[in-house]
PyMOL Python script that loads the backbone (N, CA, C, O; Angstrom):
from pymol import cmd

cmd.read_pdbstr("""\
ATOM      1  N   MET A   1      80.547 103.288  88.059  1.00  0.00           N
ATOM      2  CA  MET A   1      81.985 103.230  88.219  1.00  0.00           C
ATOM      3  C   MET A   1      82.368 103.961  89.504  1.00  0.00           C
ATOM      4  O   MET A   1      81.871 105.055  89.770  1.00  0.00           O
ATOM      5  N   ALA A   2      83.237 103.367  90.287  1.00  0.00           N
ATOM      6  CA  ALA A   2      83.636 103.934  91.566  1.00  0.00           C
ATOM      7  C   ALA A   2      84.705 105.003  91.364  1.00  0.00           C
ATOM      8  O   ALA A   2      85.624 104.837  90.561  1.00  0.00           O
ATOM      9  N   LYS A   3      84.572 106.101  92.104  1.00  0.00           N
ATOM     10  CA  LYS A   3      85.552 107.175  92.047  1.00  0.00           C
ATOM     11  C   LYS A   3      86.610 106.953  93.106  1.00  0.00           C
ATOM     12  O   LYS A   3      86.301 106.555  94.230  1.00  0.00           O
ATOM     13  N   ASN A   4      87.844 107.207  92.752  1.00  0.00           N
ATOM     14  CA  ASN A   4      88.968 107.045  93.676  1.00  0.00           C
ATOM     15  C   ASN A   4      89.159 108.359  94.410  1.00  0.00           C
ATOM     16  O   ASN A   4      89.752 109.289  93.864  1.00  0.00           O
ATOM     17  N   ILE A   5      88.659 108.456  95.661  1.00  0.00           N
ATOM     18  CA  ILE A   5      88.801 109.697  96.422  1.00  0.00           C
ATOM     19  C   ILE A   5      89.907 109.605  97.464  1.00  0.00           C
ATOM     20  O   ILE A   5      90.144 110.563  98.200  1.00  0.00           O
ATOM     21  N   SER A   6      90.577 108.481  97.535  1.00  0.00           N
ATOM     22  CA  SER A   6      91.668 108.307  98.485  1.00  0.00           C
ATOM     23  C   SER A   6      92.916 108.998  97.944  1.00  0.00           C
ATOM     24  O   SER A   6      93.211 108.918  96.751  1.00  0.00           O
ATOM     25  N   SER A   7      93.641 109.671  98.823  1.00  0.00           N
ATOM     26  CA  SER A   7      94.860 110.363  98.406  1.00  0.00           C
ATOM     27  C   SER A   7      96.110 109.519  98.657  1.00  0.00           C
ATOM     28  O   SER A   7      97.229 110.001  98.477  1.00  0.00           O
ATOM     29  N   LYS A   8      95.928 108.271  99.068  1.00  0.00           N
ATOM     30  CA  LYS A   8      97.066 107.415  99.386  1.00  0.00           C
ATOM     31  C   LYS A   8      97.733 106.913  98.103  1.00  0.00           C
ATOM     32  O   LYS A   8      97.068 106.661  97.098  1.00  0.00           O
ATOM     33  N   LYS A   9      99.044 106.774  98.159  1.00  0.00           N
ATOM     34  CA  LYS A   9      99.838 106.326  97.021  1.00  0.00           C
ATOM     35  C   LYS A   9     100.576 105.036  97.378  1.00  0.00           C
ATOM     36  O   LYS A   9     100.606 104.629  98.540  1.00  0.00           O
ATOM     37  N   THR A  10     101.167 104.404  96.376  1.00  0.00           N
ATOM     38  CA  THR A  10     101.967 103.205  96.584  1.00  0.00           C
ATOM     39  C   THR A  10     103.224 103.551  97.363  1.00  0.00           C
ATOM     40  O   THR A  10     103.897 104.538  97.066  1.00  0.00           O
ATOM     41  N   ASN A  11     103.540 102.727  98.372  1.00  0.00           N
ATOM     42  CA  ASN A  11     104.732 102.918  99.180  1.00  0.00           C
ATOM     43  C   ASN A  11     105.836 101.992  98.665  1.00  0.00           C
ATOM     44  O   ASN A  11     105.585 100.819  98.387  1.00  0.00           O
ATOM     45  N   PHE A  12     107.051 102.517  98.540  1.00  0.00           N
ATOM     46  CA  PHE A  12     108.181 101.722  98.079  1.00  0.00           C
ATOM     47  C   PHE A  12     109.109 101.463  99.251  1.00  0.00           C
ATOM     48  O   PHE A  12     109.482 102.386  99.975  1.00  0.00           O
ATOM     49  N   ALA A  13     109.480 100.202  99.436  1.00  0.00           N
ATOM     50  CA  ALA A  13     110.348  99.803 100.538  1.00  0.00           C
ATOM     51  C   ALA A  13     111.430  98.881 100.005  1.00  0.00           C
ATOM     52  O   ALA A  13     111.405  98.467  98.846  1.00  0.00           O
ATOM     53  N   ASN A  14     112.382  98.568 100.878  1.00  0.00           N
ATOM     54  CA  ASN A  14     113.465  97.669 100.499  1.00  0.00           C
ATOM     55  C   ASN A  14     113.090  96.230 100.812  1.00  0.00           C
ATOM     56  O   ASN A  14     112.530  95.943 101.870  1.00  0.00           O
ATOM     57  N   ASN A  15     113.402  95.325  99.888  1.00  0.00           N
ATOM     58  CA  ASN A  15     113.240  93.893 100.097  1.00  0.00           C
ATOM     59  C   ASN A  15     114.605  93.350 100.500  1.00  0.00           C
ATOM     60  O   ASN A  15     115.549  93.399  99.712  1.00  0.00           O
ATOM     61  N   ARG A  16     114.718  92.824 101.737  1.00  0.00           N
ATOM     62  CA  ARG A  16     116.005  92.352 102.243  1.00  0.00           C
ATOM     63  C   ARG A  16     115.944  90.865 102.537  1.00  0.00           C
ATOM     64  O   ARG A  16     115.486  90.487 103.614  1.00  0.00           O
ATOM     65  N   PRO A  17     116.392  89.991 101.616  1.00  0.00           N
ATOM     66  CA  PRO A  17     116.452  88.560 101.898  1.00  0.00           C
ATOM     67  C   PRO A  17     117.673  88.236 102.762  1.00  0.00           C
ATOM     68  O   PRO A  17     118.389  89.137 103.199  1.00  0.00           O
ATOM     69  N   ASN A  18     117.902  86.954 103.002  1.00  0.00           N
ATOM     70  CA  ASN A  18     119.021  86.538 103.853  1.00  0.00           C
ATOM     71  C   ASN A  18     120.376  86.900 103.274  1.00  0.00           C
ATOM     72  O   ASN A  18     121.334  87.086 104.025  1.00  0.00           O
ATOM     73  N   CYS A  19     120.477  87.003 101.954  1.00  0.00           N
ATOM     74  CA  CYS A  19     121.758  87.351 101.339  1.00  0.00           C
ATOM     75  C   CYS A  19     122.012  88.863 101.383  1.00  0.00           C
ATOM     76  O   CYS A  19     123.060  89.321 100.928  1.00  0.00           O
ATOM     77  N   LEU A  20     121.079  89.634 101.919  1.00  0.00           N
ATOM     78  CA  LEU A  20     121.178  91.080 102.108  1.00  0.00           C
ATOM     79  C   LEU A  20     121.252  91.865 100.799  1.00  0.00           C
ATOM     80  O   LEU A  20     121.687  93.016 100.793  1.00  0.00           O
ATOM     81  N   LYS A  21     120.836  91.260  99.707  1.00  0.00           N
ATOM     82  CA  LYS A  21     120.770  91.976  98.436  1.00  0.00           C
ATOM     83  C   LYS A  21     119.536  92.882  98.456  1.00  0.00           C
ATOM     84  O   LYS A  21     118.420  92.411  98.672  1.00  0.00           O
ATOM     85  N   VAL A  22     119.738  94.170  98.233  1.00  0.00           N
ATOM     86  CA  VAL A  22     118.653  95.141  98.361  1.00  0.00           C
ATOM     87  C   VAL A  22     117.966  95.331  97.015  1.00  0.00           C
ATOM     88  O   VAL A  22     118.608  95.684  96.025  1.00  0.00           O
ATOM     89  N   THR A  23     116.673  95.099  96.984  1.00  0.00           N
ATOM     90  CA  THR A  23     115.856  95.413  95.816  1.00  0.00           C
ATOM     91  C   THR A  23     114.615  96.143  96.297  1.00  0.00           C
ATOM     92  O   THR A  23     114.202  95.987  97.446  1.00  0.00           O
ATOM     93  N   LYS A  24     114.028  96.929  95.432  1.00  0.00           N
ATOM     94  CA  LYS A  24     112.840  97.695  95.784  1.00  0.00           C
ATOM     95  C   LYS A  24     111.593  96.841  95.610  1.00  0.00           C
ATOM     96  O   LYS A  24     111.492  96.047  94.675  1.00  0.00           O
ATOM     97  N   LYS A  25     110.652  97.015  96.520  1.00  0.00           N
ATOM     98  CA  LYS A  25     109.350  96.360  96.384  1.00  0.00           C
ATOM     99  C   LYS A  25     108.270  97.417  96.592  1.00  0.00           C
ATOM    100  O   LYS A  25     108.469  98.397  97.310  1.00  0.00           O
ATOM    101  N   ALA A  26     107.133  97.202  95.957  1.00  0.00           N
ATOM    102  CA  ALA A  26     106.019  98.134  96.064  1.00  0.00           C
ATOM    103  C   ALA A  26     104.981  97.573  97.018  1.00  0.00           C
ATOM    104  O   ALA A  26     104.578  96.415  96.906  1.00  0.00           O
ATOM    105  N   GLN A  27     104.554  98.402  97.956  1.00  0.00           N
ATOM    106  CA  GLN A  27     103.484  98.033  98.878  1.00  0.00           C
ATOM    107  C   GLN A  27     102.245  98.801  98.452  1.00  0.00           C
ATOM    108  O   GLN A  27     102.155 100.014  98.639  1.00  0.00           O
ATOM    109  N   LYS A  28     101.287  98.075  97.872  1.00  0.00           N
ATOM    110  CA  LYS A  28     100.080  98.715  97.343  1.00  0.00           C
ATOM    111  C   LYS A  28      99.111  99.065  98.468  1.00  0.00           C
ATOM    112  O   LYS A  28      99.139  98.463  99.541  1.00  0.00           O
ATOM    113  N   VAL A  29      98.267 100.036  98.205  1.00  0.00           N
ATOM    114  CA  VAL A  29      97.226 100.446  99.146  1.00  0.00           C
ATOM    115  C   VAL A  29      96.048  99.485  99.016  1.00  0.00           C
ATOM    116  O   VAL A  29      95.706  99.062  97.912  1.00  0.00           O
ATOM    117  N   ASN A  30      95.430  99.142 100.142  1.00  0.00           N
ATOM    118  CA  ASN A  30      94.294  98.226 100.171  1.00  0.00           C
ATOM    119  C   ASN A  30      93.021  99.013  99.847  1.00  0.00           C
ATOM    120  O   ASN A  30      92.267  99.379 100.749  1.00  0.00           O
ATOM    121  N   LEU A  31      92.784  99.274  98.549  1.00  0.00           N
ATOM    122  CA  LEU A  31      91.599 100.018  98.122  1.00  0.00           C
ATOM    123  C   LEU A  31      90.436  99.070  97.925  1.00  0.00           C
ATOM    124  O   LEU A  31      90.577  98.002  97.328  1.00  0.00           O
ATOM    125  N   GLN A  32      89.270  99.478  98.443  1.00  0.00           N
ATOM    126  CA  GLN A  32      88.070  98.674  98.339  1.00  0.00           C
ATOM    127  C   GLN A  32      86.918  99.557  97.891  1.00  0.00           C
ATOM    128  O   GLN A  32      86.859 100.742  98.222  1.00  0.00           O
ATOM    129  N   LYS A  33      85.998  98.961  97.128  1.00  0.00           N
ATOM    130  CA  LYS A  33      84.820  99.694  96.667  1.00  0.00           C
ATOM    131  C   LYS A  33      83.739  99.642  97.735  1.00  0.00           C
ATOM    132  O   LYS A  33      83.375  98.563  98.204  1.00  0.00           O
ATOM    133  N   VAL A  34      83.230 100.799  98.117  1.00  0.00           N
ATOM    134  CA  VAL A  34      82.143 100.884  99.086  1.00  0.00           C
ATOM    135  C   VAL A  34      81.115 101.881  98.572  1.00  0.00           C
ATOM    136  O   VAL A  34      81.421 102.736  97.741  1.00  0.00           O
ATOM    137  N   GLN A  35      79.897 101.758  99.077  1.00  0.00           N
ATOM    138  CA  GLN A  35      78.837 102.697  98.747  1.00  0.00           C
ATOM    139  C   GLN A  35      78.594 103.581  99.957  1.00  0.00           C
ATOM    140  O   GLN A  35      78.398 103.087 101.067  1.00  0.00           O
ATOM    141  N   ILE A  36      78.608 104.899  99.740  1.00  0.00           N
ATOM    142  CA  ILE A  36      78.321 105.833 100.820  1.00  0.00           C
ATOM    143  C   ILE A  36      77.116 106.665 100.425  1.00  0.00           C
ATOM    144  O   ILE A  36      76.795 106.792  99.243  1.00  0.00           O
ATOM    145  N   VAL A  37      76.456 107.225 101.413  1.00  0.00           N
ATOM    146  CA  VAL A  37      75.280 108.065 101.183  1.00  0.00           C
ATOM    147  C   VAL A  37      75.714 109.512 101.328  1.00  0.00           C
ATOM    148  O   VAL A  37      76.260 109.895 102.363  1.00  0.00           O
ATOM    149  N   ASP A  38      75.474 110.334 100.283  1.00  0.00           N
ATOM    150  CA  ASP A  38      75.857 111.737 100.350  1.00  0.00           C
ATOM    151  C   ASP A  38      74.783 112.542 101.080  1.00  0.00           C
ATOM    152  O   ASP A  38      73.807 111.978 101.573  1.00  0.00           O
ATOM    153  N   GLU A  39      74.968 113.865 101.148  1.00  0.00           N
ATOM    154  CA  GLU A  39      74.055 114.714 101.915  1.00  0.00           C
ATOM    155  C   GLU A  39      72.659 114.807 101.307  1.00  0.00           C
ATOM    156  O   GLU A  39      71.721 115.221 101.989  1.00  0.00           O
ATOM    157  N   PHE A  40      72.502 114.435 100.047  1.00  0.00           N
ATOM    158  CA  PHE A  40      71.193 114.478  99.389  1.00  0.00           C
ATOM    159  C   PHE A  40      70.465 113.140  99.466  1.00  0.00           C
ATOM    160  O   PHE A  40      69.338 113.038  98.979  1.00  0.00           O
ATOM    161  N   GLY A  41      71.063 112.123 100.055  1.00  0.00           N
ATOM    162  CA  GLY A  41      70.449 110.814 100.179  1.00  0.00           C
ATOM    163  C   GLY A  41      70.763 109.866  99.040  1.00  0.00           C
ATOM    164  O   GLY A  41      70.229 108.758  98.999  1.00  0.00           O
ATOM    165  N   ASN A  42      71.617 110.275  98.114  1.00  0.00           N
ATOM    166  CA  ASN A  42      72.006 109.416  96.995  1.00  0.00           C
ATOM    167  C   ASN A  42      73.175 108.522  97.408  1.00  0.00           C
ATOM    168  O   ASN A  42      74.040 108.935  98.180  1.00  0.00           O
ATOM    169  N   THR A  43      73.194 107.304  96.891  1.00  0.00           N
ATOM    170  CA  THR A  43      74.323 106.420  97.154  1.00  0.00           C
ATOM    171  C   THR A  43      75.359 106.594  96.048  1.00  0.00           C
ATOM    172  O   THR A  43      75.025 106.657  94.865  1.00  0.00           O
ATOM    173  N   VAL A  44      76.618 106.668  96.459  1.00  0.00           N
ATOM    174  CA  VAL A  44      77.734 106.885  95.539  1.00  0.00           C
ATOM    175  C   VAL A  44      78.765 105.795  95.789  1.00  0.00           C
ATOM    176  O   VAL A  44      79.106 105.511  96.937  1.00  0.00           O
ATOM    177  N   LYS A  45      79.262 105.182  94.717  1.00  0.00           N
ATOM    178  CA  LYS A  45      80.312 104.181  94.835  1.00  0.00           C
ATOM    179  C   LYS A  45      81.668 104.885  94.813  1.00  0.00           C
ATOM    180  O   LYS A  45      81.972 105.649  93.897  1.00  0.00           O
ATOM    181  N   VAL A  46      82.466 104.615  95.830  1.00  0.00           N
ATOM    182  CA  VAL A  46      83.796 105.213  95.921  1.00  0.00           C
ATOM    183  C   VAL A  46      84.804 104.128  96.277  1.00  0.00           C
ATOM    184  O   VAL A  46      84.443 103.058  96.768  1.00  0.00           O
ATOM    185  N   ARG A  47      86.068 104.424  96.020  1.00  0.00           N
ATOM    186  CA  ARG A  47      87.161 103.515  96.392  1.00  0.00           C
ATOM    187  C   ARG A  47      87.920 104.167  97.532  1.00  0.00           C
ATOM    188  O   ARG A  47      88.493 105.244  97.368  1.00  0.00           O
ATOM    189  N   LEU A  48      87.925 103.512  98.693  1.00  0.00           N
ATOM    190  CA  LEU A  48      88.619 103.998  99.870  1.00  0.00           C
ATOM    191  C   LEU A  48      89.573 102.930 100.366  1.00  0.00           C
ATOM    192  O   LEU A  48      89.399 101.745 100.081  1.00  0.00           O
ATOM    193  N   SER A  49      90.586 103.356 101.111  1.00  0.00           N
ATOM    194  CA  SER A  49      91.482 102.385 101.724  1.00  0.00           C
ATOM    195  C   SER A  49      90.768 101.766 102.923  1.00  0.00           C
ATOM    196  O   SER A  49      89.811 102.335 103.449  1.00  0.00           O
ATOM    197  N   ALA A  50      91.238 100.607 103.343  1.00  0.00           N
ATOM    198  CA  ALA A  50      90.625  99.900 104.465  1.00  0.00           C
ATOM    199  C   ALA A  50      90.693 100.741 105.736  1.00  0.00           C
ATOM    200  O   ALA A  50      89.762 100.705 106.540  1.00  0.00           O
ATOM    201  N   ARG A  51      91.743 101.478 105.931  1.00  0.00           N
ATOM    202  CA  ARG A  51      91.879 102.325 107.109  1.00  0.00           C
ATOM    203  C   ARG A  51      90.863 103.468 107.086  1.00  0.00           C
ATOM    204  O   ARG A  51      90.296 103.811 108.123  1.00  0.00           O
ATOM    205  N   GLU A  52      90.628 104.059 105.909  1.00  0.00           N
ATOM    206  CA  GLU A  52      89.650 105.139 105.797  1.00  0.00           C
ATOM    207  C   GLU A  52      88.233 104.632 106.013  1.00  0.00           C
ATOM    208  O   GLU A  52      87.405 105.337 106.591  1.00  0.00           O
ATOM    209  N   ILE A  53      87.940 103.409 105.551  1.00  0.00           N
ATOM    210  CA  ILE A  53      86.620 102.817 105.764  1.00  0.00           C
ATOM    211  C   ILE A  53      86.393 102.609 107.256  1.00  0.00           C
ATOM    212  O   ILE A  53      85.313 102.904 107.768  1.00  0.00           O
ATOM    213  N   ARG A  54      87.405 102.104 107.951  1.00  0.00           N
ATOM    214  CA  ARG A  54      87.294 101.865 109.380  1.00  0.00           C
ATOM    215  C   ARG A  54      87.100 103.162 110.156  1.00  0.00           C
ATOM    216  O   ARG A  54      86.313 103.207 111.102  1.00  0.00           O
ATOM    217  N   ALA A  55      87.816 104.221 109.761  1.00  0.00           N
ATOM    218  CA  ALA A  55      87.689 105.521 110.423  1.00  0.00           C
ATOM    219  C   ALA A  55      86.310 106.124 110.176  1.00  0.00           C
ATOM    220  O   ALA A  55      85.745 106.763 111.063  1.00  0.00           O
ATOM    221  N   ALA A  56      85.764 105.925 108.975  1.00  0.00           N
ATOM    222  CA  ALA A  56      84.440 106.465 108.659  1.00  0.00           C
ATOM    223  C   ALA A  56      83.350 105.745 109.464  1.00  0.00           C
ATOM    224  O   ALA A  56      82.377 106.366 109.889  1.00  0.00           O
ATOM    225  N   LYS A  57      83.519 104.431 109.670  1.00  0.00           N
ATOM    226  CA  LYS A  57      82.544 103.690 110.471  1.00  0.00           C
ATOM    227  C   LYS A  57      82.568 104.133 111.922  1.00  0.00           C
ATOM    228  O   LYS A  57      81.520 104.220 112.562  1.00  0.00           O
ATOM    229  N   LYS A  58      83.766 104.417 112.453  1.00  0.00           N
ATOM    230  CA  LYS A  58      83.865 104.878 113.833  1.00  0.00           C
ATOM    231  C   LYS A  58      83.269 106.276 114.000  1.00  0.00           C
ATOM    232  O   LYS A  58      82.674 106.579 115.035  1.00  0.00           O
ATOM    233  N   ALA A  59      83.429 107.132 112.978  1.00  0.00           N
ATOM    234  CA  ALA A  59      82.925 108.505 113.065  1.00  0.00           C
ATOM    235  C   ALA A  59      81.410 108.555 112.926  1.00  0.00           C
ATOM    236  O   ALA A  59      80.776 109.480 113.434  1.00  0.00           O
ATOM    237  N   ALA A  60      80.816 107.571 112.244  1.00  0.00           N
ATOM    238  CA  ALA A  60      79.374 107.597 112.028  1.00  0.00           C
ATOM    239  C   ALA A  60      78.595 107.062 113.217  1.00  0.00           C
ATOM    240  O   ALA A  60      77.365 107.021 113.181  1.00  0.00           O
TER     241      ALA A  60
END
""", "prot")
cmd.dss("prot")
cmd.show_as("cartoon", "prot")
cmd.util.cbc("prot")
cmd.orient("prot")
């Protein structure tokens, strides 16, 4: 089972159609399951956002 280590939360924004009626919409985080290797050489399944995965690839 993948652990959710991302601290990102759902973002709430306004939905504005042409009639200008304001309703709330939820923008979910793009969480994906990836396997990372810890300092002991074990692979661990974690859930990270797409932005965090991209940043980790650039740092490695």
